[in-house]
ROBAKOL-841199 format. One record per residue (C-alpha): x, y, z. Coordinates in steps of 0.02 Angstrom, whole numbers, padded with zeros to 5 digits, always signed. Example, Ala and Ser with C-alpha at 12.3 -4.5 7.8 and 13.67 -1.06 7.14 Angstrom:
2
+00615-00225+00390 +00684-00053+00357 
//
This chain:
108
+04553+07906+08068 +04708+07943+07966 +04805+07810+08062 +04668+07682+08029 +04670+07718+07842 +04860+07703+07837 +04852+07536+07929 +04719+07468+07811 +04816+07527+07658 +04977+07449+07722 +04886+07285+07757 +04819+07279+07580 +04989+07315+07504 +05075+07182+07609 +04944+07050+07571 +04958+07087+07385 +05147+07067+07392 +05133+06903+07485 +05057+06817+07333 +04891+06752+07399 +04803+06591+07362 +04643+06593+07258 +04544+06494+07134 +04384+06492+07034 +04266+06384+06933 +04165+06434+06780 +04036+06305+06731 +03984+06269+06552 +03799+06242+06592 +03810+06061+06648 +03723+06037+06816 +03849+06015+06957 +03856+05847+07041 +03888+05805+07223 +04051+05879+07288 +04208+05775+07274 +04350+05785+07401 +04502+05874+07327 +04610+05722+07368 +04499+05617+07253 +04517+05735+07103 +04643+05659+06982 +04755+05769+06875 +04783+05731+06690 +04918+05818+06587 +04801+05846+06438 +04640+05786+06357 +04745+05668+06251 +04806+05584+06411 +04628+05541+06463 +04566+05363+06436 +04381+05325+06442 +04231+05438+06428 +04216+05600+06526 +04100+05750+06532 +04172+05924+06540 +04094+06028+06679 +04189+06192+06655 +04354+06279+06687 +04442+06275+06856 +04582+06397+06895 +04704+06414+07037 +04833+06542+07087 +04962+06526+07227 +05145+06553+07274 +05193+06379+07209 +05136+06275+07060 +05076+06132+07172 +04974+06250+07280 +04894+06321+07121 +04849+06145+07063 +04777+06109+07235 +04668+06265+07225 +04602+06213+07054 +04566+06038+07123 +04465+06114+07266 +04357+06215+07147 +04336+06071+07025 +04286+05953+07166 +04157+06076+07232 +04074+06070+07060 +04068+05880+07064 +04219+05849+06953 +04340+05707+06984 +04465+05750+06845 +04569+05907+06825 +04633+05908+06646 +04771+06035+06618 +04741+06156+06474 +04919+06223+06495 +05064+06183+06609 +05061+06286+06770 +05144+06452+06732 +05222+06588+06836 +05162+06768+06826 +05256+06883+06942 +05269+06799+07111 +05118+06685+07084 +05090+06523+06990 +04930+06501+06889 +04838+06344+06833 +04705+06339+06698 +04619+06171+06681 +04461+06085+06622 +04357+06009+06760 +04274+05845+06709 +04175+05701+06779 +04220+05527+06722 
//
């Protein structure tokens, strides 16, 4: 039993050090639309860079070992909510060994 606990603890420590990949979406109350493939989700540098009308669906976040992987995670979560635009609220930033993306998910 002690060996099993040590193995599980070591696994958790090593996975935390590896800088995992994760993401999330927090909707703003708008009903989600049909899912959009992550490859079809376009990235905009800011709301000012957007042309045309769009509807904000919520906030998509991503965290990963590289900035591009973090953006990709945010695109996945935005697409699942029916968004086809990922509008950056900030530039991707590094915190420890992970990069984080905070963006508005929108449908245009």
